[in-house]
MARKE-618811 format. One record per residue (C-alpha): residue number from 0; residue in one letter; x, y, z. Coordinates in nm, 2 decimals, m for minus. Example, Ala and Ser with C-alpha at 12.3 -4.5 7.8 and 13.67 -1.06 7.14 Angstrom:
@k 0 r a X 1.23 Y m0.45 Z 0.78;
@k 1 r s X 1.37 Y m0.11 Z 0.71;
//
This chain:
@k 0 r m X 1.17 Y 7.56 Z m3.67;
@k 1 r s X 1.05 Y 7.81 Z m3.93;
@k 2 r d X 0.92 Y 7.53 Z m4.15;
@k 3 r l X 0.73 Y 7.38 Z m3.85;
@k 4 r g X 0.58 Y 7.73 Z m3.77;
@k 5 r w X 0.47 Y 7.76 Z m4.14;
@k 6 r i X 0.30 Y 7.42 Z m4.12;
@k 7 r l X 0.12 Y 7.51 Z m3.80;
@k 8 r q X 0.00 Y 7.83 Z m3.94;
@k 9 r r X m0.17 Y 7.65 Z m4.23;
@k 10 r l X m0.35 Y 7.41 Z m4.00;
@k 11 r d X m0.71 Y 7.51 Z m3.99;
@k 12 r g X m1.03 Y 7.32 Z m3.92;
@k 13 r l X m1.05 Y 7.17 Z m4.28;
@k 14 r a X m0.69 Y 7.07 Z m4.28;
@k 15 r i X m0.73 Y 6.88 Z m3.95;
@k 16 r l X m1.05 Y 6.72 Z m4.08;
@k 17 r d X m0.87 Y 6.62 Z m4.39;
@k 18 r i X m0.59 Y 6.45 Z m4.19;
@k 19 r l X m0.84 Y 6.27 Z m3.97;
@k 20 r l X m1.03 Y 6.13 Z m4.26;
@k 21 r v X m0.71 Y 6.00 Z m4.43;
@k 22 r s X m0.60 Y 5.85 Z m4.10;
@k 23 r i X m0.94 Y 5.68 Z m4.05;
@k 24 r v X m0.93 Y 5.53 Z m4.40;
@k 25 r f X m0.58 Y 5.38 Z m4.34;
@k 26 r f X m0.69 Y 5.26 Z m4.00;
@k 27 r l X m1.00 Y 5.08 Z m4.15;
@k 28 r v X m0.80 Y 4.93 Z m4.43;
@k 29 r l X m0.55 Y 4.79 Z m4.18;
@k 30 r l X m0.83 Y 4.67 Z m3.95;
@k 31 r l X m1.00 Y 4.48 Z m4.23;
@k 32 r m X m0.66 Y 4.32 Z m4.32;
@k 33 r r X m0.58 Y 4.23 Z m3.96;
@k 34 r a X m0.51 Y 3.86 Z m3.90;
@k 35 r t X m0.52 Y 3.78 Z m4.27;
@k 36 r q X m0.26 Y 3.67 Z m4.52;
@k 37 r a X m0.25 Y 4.03 Z m4.66;
@k 38 r i X m0.03 Y 4.17 Z m4.38;
@k 39 r p X 0.29 Y 3.99 Z m4.48;
@k 40 r l X 0.23 Y 4.07 Z m4.85;
@k 41 r l X 0.16 Y 4.43 Z m4.77;
@k 42 r r X 0.49 Y 4.45 Z m4.58;
@k 43 r g X 0.67 Y 4.29 Z m4.87;
@k 44 r v X 0.52 Y 4.54 Z m5.12;
@k 45 r f X 0.61 Y 4.83 Z m4.89;
@k 46 r v X 0.97 Y 4.72 Z m4.84;
@k 47 r l X 1.01 Y 4.66 Z m5.22;
@k 48 r i X 0.87 Y 5.01 Z m5.31;
@k 49 r t X 1.09 Y 5.18 Z m5.04;
@k 50 r i X 1.41 Y 5.01 Z m5.16;
@k 51 r g X 1.32 Y 5.09 Z m5.52;
@k 52 r l X 1.26 Y 5.45 Z m5.45;
@k 53 r l X 1.57 Y 5.50 Z m5.24;
@k 54 r l X 1.79 Y 5.34 Z m5.50;
@k 55 r g X 1.61 Y 5.51 Z m5.79;
@k 56 r s X 1.67 Y 5.85 Z m5.63;
@k 57 r l X 2.05 Y 5.81 Z m5.67;
@k 58 r s X 2.17 Y 6.02 Z m5.95;
@k 59 r q X 2.45 Y 5.77 Z m6.02;
@k 60 r l X 2.18 Y 5.51 Z m6.12;
@k 61 r p X 1.97 Y 5.68 Z m6.38;
@k 62 r t X 1.88 Y 5.36 Z m6.57;
@k 63 r f X 1.77 Y 5.18 Z m6.25;
@k 64 r g X 1.57 Y 5.49 Z m6.15;
@k 65 r l X 1.39 Y 5.48 Z m6.48;
@k 66 r v X 1.31 Y 5.11 Z m6.44;
@k 67 r v X 1.17 Y 5.17 Z m6.09;
@k 68 r r X 0.95 Y 5.46 Z m6.19;
@k 69 r s X 0.81 Y 5.25 Z m6.48;
@k 70 r a X 0.75 Y 4.95 Z m6.26;
@k 71 r i X 0.56 Y 5.12 Z m5.98;
@k 72 r p X 0.24 Y 5.19 Z m6.18;
@k 73 r a X 0.24 Y 4.82 Z m6.29;
@k 74 r l X 0.28 Y 4.72 Z m5.93;
@k 75 r l X m0.01 Y 4.93 Z m5.83;
@k 76 r v X m0.23 Y 4.77 Z m6.09;
@k 77 r a X m0.12 Y 4.42 Z m5.96;
@k 78 r i X m0.22 Y 4.50 Z m5.60;
@k 79 r p X m0.59 Y 4.42 Z m5.66;
@k 80 r v X m0.49 Y 4.09 Z m5.81;
@k 81 r i X m0.25 Y 4.00 Z m5.53;
@k 82 r f X m0.50 Y 4.10 Z m5.26;
@k 83 r q X m0.81 Y 3.97 Z m5.43;
@k 84 r p X m0.93 Y 3.74 Z m5.15;
@k 85 r e X m0.88 Y 4.00 Z m4.88;
@k 86 r l X m1.04 Y 4.28 Z m5.09;
@k 87 r r X m1.34 Y 4.05 Z m5.16;
@k 88 r r X m1.38 Y 3.97 Z m4.79;
@k 89 r a X m1.35 Y 4.34 Z m4.70;
@k 90 r l X m1.62 Y 4.44 Z m4.95;
@k 91 r e X m1.84 Y 4.17 Z m4.82;
@k 92 r r X m1.80 Y 4.30 Z m4.47;
@k 93 r l X m1.89 Y 4.65 Z m4.58;
@k 94 r g X m2.19 Y 4.51 Z m4.76;
@k 95 r r X m2.32 Y 4.33 Z m4.45;
@k 96 r f X m2.46 Y 4.64 Z m4.29;
@k 97 r n X m2.78 Y 4.45 Z m4.22;
@k 98 r e X m2.59 Y 4.27 Z m3.94;
@k 99 r v X m2.59 Y 4.60 Z m3.76;
@k 100 r l X m2.93 Y 4.73 Z m3.86;
@k 101 r v X m3.13 Y 4.40 Z m3.84;
@k 102 r q X m2.99 Y 4.15 Z m3.59;
@k 103 r p X m3.13 Y 3.80 Z m3.62;
@k 104 r r X m3.32 Y 3.67 Z m3.32;
@k 105 r r X m3.09 Y 3.53 Z m3.06;
@k 106 r n X m3.33 Y 3.25 Z m2.96;
@k 107 r e X m3.33 Y 3.10 Z m3.31;
@k 108 r i X m2.95 Y 3.11 Z m3.33;
@k 109 r e X m2.91 Y 2.95 Z m2.99;
@k 110 r a X m3.16 Y 2.68 Z m3.07;
@k 111 r e X m2.98 Y 2.60 Z m3.40;
@k 112 r v X m2.64 Y 2.59 Z m3.23;
@k 113 r r X m2.77 Y 2.36 Z m2.95;
@k 114 r v X m2.89 Y 2.11 Z m3.21;
@k 115 r i X m2.55 Y 2.12 Z m3.40;
@k 116 r s X m2.35 Y 2.10 Z m3.07;
@k 117 r d X m2.55 Y 1.80 Z m2.96;
@k 118 r a X m2.51 Y 1.63 Z m3.29;
@k 119 r v X m2.14 Y 1.71 Z m3.31;
@k 120 r q X m2.07 Y 1.57 Z m2.96;
@k 121 r r X m2.24 Y 1.25 Z m3.04;
@k 122 r l X m2.07 Y 1.22 Z m3.38;
@k 123 r a X m1.73 Y 1.28 Z m3.21;
@k 124 r a X m1.81 Y 1.01 Z m2.94;
@k 125 r h X m1.87 Y 0.76 Z m3.22;
@k 126 r r X m1.57 Y 0.87 Z m3.42;
@k 127 r y X m1.80 Y 0.96 Z m3.72;
@k 128 r g X m1.64 Y 1.21 Z m3.95;
@k 129 r a X m1.86 Y 1.51 Z m4.03;
@k 130 r l X m1.85 Y 1.85 Z m4.21;
@k 131 r i X m2.13 Y 2.09 Z m4.14;
@k 132 r v X m2.14 Y 2.43 Z m4.31;
@k 133 r l X m2.36 Y 2.71 Z m4.17;
@k 134 r e X m2.46 Y 2.95 Z m4.44;
@k 135 r r X m2.47 Y 3.32 Z m4.35;
@k 136 r d X m2.51 Y 3.62 Z m4.58;
@k 137 r t X m2.29 Y 3.49 Z m4.87;
@k 138 r g X m2.51 Y 3.24 Z m5.06;
@k 139 r l X m2.39 Y 2.89 Z m5.11;
@k 140 r q X m2.64 Y 2.78 Z m5.38;
@k 141 r g X m2.36 Y 2.67 Z m5.61;
@k 142 r l X m2.23 Y 2.43 Z m5.35;
@k 143 r i X m2.58 Y 2.31 Z m5.26;
@k 144 r d X m2.64 Y 2.22 Z m5.62;
@k 145 r t X m2.34 Y 1.98 Z m5.61;
@k 146 r g X m2.51 Y 1.77 Z m5.34;
@k 147 r v X m2.84 Y 1.60 Z m5.27;
@k 148 r k X m3.11 Y 1.85 Z m5.18;
@k 149 r l X m3.30 Y 1.77 Z m4.87;
@k 150 r d X m3.47 Y 2.10 Z m4.73;
@k 151 r a X m3.53 Y 1.91 Z m4.40;
@k 152 r r X m3.57 Y 2.04 Z m4.05;
@k 153 r l X m3.24 Y 2.05 Z m3.87;
@k 154 r s X m3.21 Y 1.78 Z m3.60;
@k 155 r a X m2.93 Y 1.59 Z m3.43;
@k 156 r e X m3.08 Y 1.26 Z m3.53;
@k 157 r l X m3.09 Y 1.35 Z m3.90;
@k 158 r l X m2.73 Y 1.47 Z m3.88;
@k 159 r l X m2.62 Y 1.14 Z m3.71;
@k 160 r t X m2.80 Y 0.95 Z m3.98;
@k 161 r i X m2.64 Y 1.14 Z m4.27;
@k 162 r f X m2.29 Y 1.10 Z m4.14;
@k 163 r h X m2.32 Y 0.74 Z m4.04;
@k 164 r p X m2.04 Y 0.56 Z m4.23;
@k 165 r n X m2.29 Y 0.31 Z m4.39;
@k 166 r t X m2.51 Y 0.57 Z m4.55;
@k 167 r p X m2.46 Y 0.70 Z m4.91;
@k 168 r l X m2.46 Y 1.07 Z m4.79;
@k 169 r h X m2.18 Y 1.06 Z m4.54;
@k 170 r d X m1.92 Y 1.18 Z m4.78;
@k 171 r g X m1.91 Y 1.55 Z m4.85;
@k 172 r g X m2.05 Y 1.83 Z m4.65;
@k 173 r v X m2.39 Y 1.92 Z m4.51;
@k 174 r i X m2.51 Y 2.28 Z m4.57;
@k 175 r v X m2.74 Y 2.44 Z m4.32;
@k 176 r r X m2.95 Y 2.74 Z m4.43;
@k 177 r q X m3.18 Y 2.93 Z m4.20;
@k 178 r g X m3.22 Y 2.64 Z m3.95;
@k 179 r r X m3.28 Y 2.38 Z m4.22;
@k 180 r i X m3.05 Y 2.12 Z m4.38;
@k 181 r a X m3.05 Y 2.24 Z m4.74;
@k 182 r a X m2.84 Y 1.96 Z m4.89;
@k 183 r a X m2.60 Y 1.68 Z m4.80;
@k 184 r a X m2.30 Y 1.51 Z m4.97;
@k 185 r c X m2.20 Y 1.85 Z m5.11;
@k 186 r v X m1.87 Y 1.89 Z m5.29;
@k 187 r l X m1.67 Y 2.17 Z m5.11;
@k 188 r p X m1.36 Y 2.35 Z m5.24;
@k 189 r l X m1.03 Y 2.27 Z m5.07;
@k 190 r t X m0.82 Y 2.55 Z m4.93;
@k 191 r t X m0.56 Y 2.69 Z m5.17;
@k 192 r s X m0.33 Y 2.78 Z m4.88;
@k 193 r h X m0.04 Y 2.56 Z m4.76;
@k 194 r i X m0.10 Y 2.37 Z m4.44;
@k 195 r d X 0.20 Y 2.25 Z m4.24;
@k 196 r d X 0.00 Y 1.99 Z m4.04;
@k 197 r y X m0.02 Y 1.70 Z m4.28;
@k 198 r h X m0.24 Y 1.51 Z m4.04;
@k 199 r m X m0.53 Y 1.73 Z m4.13;
@k 200 r g X m0.75 Y 1.54 Z m4.38;
@k 201 r l X m0.97 Y 1.66 Z m4.66;
@k 202 r r X m1.25 Y 1.75 Z m4.42;
@k 203 r h X m1.04 Y 2.01 Z m4.25;
@k 204 r r X m0.90 Y 2.14 Z m4.58;
@k 205 r a X m1.26 Y 2.17 Z m4.72;
@k 206 r g X m1.38 Y 2.34 Z m4.41;
@k 207 r i X m1.11 Y 2.60 Z m4.44;
@k 208 r g X m1.16 Y 2.63 Z m4.81;
@k 209 r v X m1.54 Y 2.69 Z m4.80;
@k 210 r t X m1.49 Y 2.98 Z m4.55;
@k 211 r e X m1.21 Y 3.15 Z m4.76;
@k 212 r g X m1.45 Y 3.28 Z m5.02;
@k 213 r a X m1.76 Y 3.32 Z m4.80;
@k 214 r d X m1.87 Y 3.43 Z m4.45;
@k 215 r a X m1.99 Y 3.07 Z m4.37;
@k 216 r v X m1.90 Y 2.88 Z m4.06;
@k 217 r a X m1.78 Y 2.52 Z m4.09;
@k 218 r v X m1.78 Y 2.26 Z m3.81;
@k 219 r i X m1.55 Y 1.96 Z m3.87;
@k 220 r v X m1.55 Y 1.64 Z m3.67;
@k 221 r s X m1.23 Y 1.43 Z m3.71;
@k 222 r e X m1.29 Y 1.06 Z m3.78;
@k 223 r e X m0.94 Y 0.96 Z m3.66;
@k 224 r r X m0.91 Y 1.18 Z m3.35;
@k 225 r g X m1.27 Y 1.23 Z m3.25;
@k 226 r t X m1.21 Y 1.61 Z m3.21;
@k 227 r t X m1.42 Y 1.90 Z m3.32;
@k 228 r s X m1.28 Y 2.21 Z m3.50;
@k 229 r i X m1.44 Y 2.53 Z m3.63;
@k 230 r a X m1.34 Y 2.71 Z m3.95;
@k 231 r h X m1.42 Y 3.07 Z m4.02;
@k 232 r e X m1.28 Y 3.33 Z m4.26;
@k 233 r g X m1.01 Y 3.08 Z m4.38;
@k 234 r r X m0.89 Y 3.01 Z m4.03;
@k 235 r l X m0.93 Y 2.72 Z m3.80;
@k 236 r i X m0.99 Y 2.66 Z m3.43;
@k 237 r f X m0.85 Y 2.31 Z m3.38;
@k 238 r a X m0.99 Y 2.07 Z m3.12;
@k 239 r v X m1.25 Y 2.29 Z m2.96;
@k 240 r e X m1.35 Y 2.19 Z m2.61;
@k 241 r t X m1.71 Y 2.08 Z m2.56;
@k 242 r d X m1.80 Y 2.35 Z m2.32;
@k 243 r r X m1.67 Y 2.62 Z m2.56;
@k 244 r l X m1.83 Y 2.50 Z m2.88;
@k 245 r e X m2.17 Y 2.66 Z m2.84;
@k 246 r g X m2.03 Y 3.00 Z m2.74;
@k 247 r a X m1.79 Y 3.01 Z m3.03;
@k 248 r l X m2.06 Y 2.92 Z m3.28;
@k 249 r i X m2.30 Y 3.18 Z m3.15;
@k 250 r e X m2.02 Y 3.44 Z m3.18;
@k 251 r f X m1.95 Y 3.36 Z m3.54;
@k 252 r l X m2.32 Y 3.35 Z m3.63;
@k 253 r q X m2.41 Y 3.67 Z m3.44;
@k 254 r p X m2.09 Y 3.86 Z m3.34;
@k 255 r g X m2.08 Y 4.00 Z m2.99;
@k 256 r l X m2.28 Y 3.72 Z m2.82;
@k 257 r g X m2.05 Y 3.43 Z m2.75;
@k 258 r l X m1.68 Y 3.46 Z m2.82;
@k 259 r r X m1.58 Y 3.60 Z m2.48;
@k 260 r r X m1.81 Y 3.35 Z m2.31;
@k 261 r a X m1.65 Y 3.08 Z m2.51;
@k 262 r g X m1.30 Y 3.19 Z m2.41;
@k 263 r m X m1.18 Y 3.19 Z m2.77;
@k 264 r w X m0.90 Y 3.44 Z m2.85;
@k 265 r p X m0.69 Y 3.51 Z m3.16;
@k 266 r a X m0.41 Y 3.29 Z m3.02;
@k 267 r a X m0.64 Y 2.99 Z m3.06;
@k 268 r w X m0.66 Y 3.03 Z m3.44;
@k 269 r f X m0.47 Y 2.81 Z m3.68;
@k 270 r k X m0.41 Y 3.01 Z m4.00;
@k 271 r p X m0.28 Y 2.84 Z m4.31;
@k 272 r r X 0.01 Y 3.00 Z m4.49;
@k 273 r g X m0.03 Y 3.13 Z m4.84;
@k 274 r r X 0.14 Y 2.97 Z m5.14;
//
């Protein structure tokens, strides 16, 4: 009790502010890592460090304690390498302050989403495979350069023409930038994560892969099943219902507008497992 009283006596305004700031920092870090592959890794690192410190504190194991104390600094240096994708995504989120200060016009986003939704429904009805990537703040110029540049006005008819099986542009992905089709037949990176569902083809893997390193949104139409899926931040909503497609896309393009209306919740996400 005396120790508790001593601690309470030292709590002044600055000490309370100090504790609150540290708590906020840890809360924000955990919030940014929520629903990502970093959480299991973070738990593993925490368990490993805890066990090492407990065993290393035993006086009967001086050599082991020396090894643990020497290994911890190396482990701290390795953390940025282990969590590189998550740290990159977190820094991109912090850098996208313009999403709060300058919101894009809702009418433009909804018009773009209506065109894509119409095209996707018609593509799915004909069982035409398609992969449409919507660029956001993270530039995709490197991927655009791998395809055929179009710079054409976005329309459902043009998307249907591009993804028709008898056209030379139907392989690869279409990248949409600011309401225009920037390029078609683009080569997209496949996800590096392990996917248990082996029925998912290259389109789904490429849709997940392109969203792992960018804030883009990918819409995938399955040629075999005629279903529509959405990839975002390395995760996938599989087989999205038609009446929820527009709301989900609006939410991802301008957060806060459409996810609740679409009825999409975290349980609907399919998340690949890390290697």
